[in-house]
N, C-alpha and C positions, 0 to 999 in steps of 0.2 A: 559354295560361294553364292552370293546374292546375284540376282539377275542384272542389277544396275552397276555392280562393282566388278572390277577386274582384280582386286587385291584379295588375298586369302583372309578369312575372318576367324575361322576356328583354329584351335590348337593343332588339330590333325592336319589341316591344310598348310599351316605354317611349318609343321614338322616335315611334311612331304616336300614342300618347297626347299627347305634347308637340306634334306637328304638328296634331292635331285642336284642341287648346286654342289654338294660335297662329291657326289658321284661324277659330275662333270669335271670337277677339279682333279679327281683321282684318274679319270680317263685321260685328261691332258698330261698329267705327270707320267702316266704309263706310256703315252704316245711319244713324249719327249725322250724317255729312257729307251724306248724301242728304236726310235729314229737315230739316237746317238749310237746305240749298239750296232745297228745295221750299217750306219755310215762308217763306223770303225772297222766292222767286219769286211766291208768291201773297199776300204781304204779311201773313202770319199772325205775330202777335207774342206770342201767349199761350204759356205753357209747356205747357199741355194739348195744344195743336195740335202742338207739336214732339214730345211724347211719343206722340201718336197716330200721327204720321208715322213715328216711330222703330219702333213696334210693327209697323206695316204693312211697313216696309222689312225688318225682321227676319223677318217671316212670308214675304215674297217670297224672301229669301235662303235661309231654311230650306226653302222649297218647291222650290228648285232641286235638292235632293237626292232628290226623289221623281219617279217616272216620270209620274204624271198631270200634273204641272206641265209637263213637256216635251211631252207629247202635246197639251196645250192650247196651248202656245206655238207649236208647229209648225203646228197646225191653224189658229190665228188668223193666223199668217204666210201660210199658203196662201190663206186667205180674203181677206186684205188684198191679196195679189199678184193674185188673181183680179179683185177689184174695180178695182185699178189698171189691169189689162189691159183690162177693159171700158171704163174711162174713156178710155184711149188709143185704143181702137178707135173709140169715138164721135167722137173728135177727129181721126181719120184719121192717127194717128201709129203707123205699122205697126211700125217697128223697136223702140221701147220696149214696144209691146204684145206683140211676140214674146218679148222678154226677160222680161217679167212672166209670160207664159204658161209659159216654161221654169221660172222660179222657182216658180210655183204648182204645177206638176207635180212638181218636186223636193221641195218641202216637203210636198205631199200624199203623195208616196211614202214619205218619212221617217215621216210620221204613220201611214200604213197599216202600215208595217213595225213600228213600235213597238206598235201595237194588236194586230197578229197575233202578234208574238213574245212580248209580255209580257201581253197580254190583260187 
């Protein structure tokens, strides 16, 4: 884009703009579907509840484009895998415990990489 203009000028810039708008529309449709499903699942019938769920879904979808979201997601995944590993060890199920240990280490490694790289 030019320094004086705010509008896209090249075909690539127009294509990117159109793809971003399509992705935003798809995210809104997914948020509407998710909020309707969750509202039905919990038996919420009010329009306010559906709008609140829609806003929460849009915030989650929007958060997917920021690094702190992924750091939190991988860290929680590692924590959940560690807890599942401990539960399987308590019940003497060694093979699933080993699998969850590997998963916890992998997710923890991704989390550590993201924190070190992008701090």
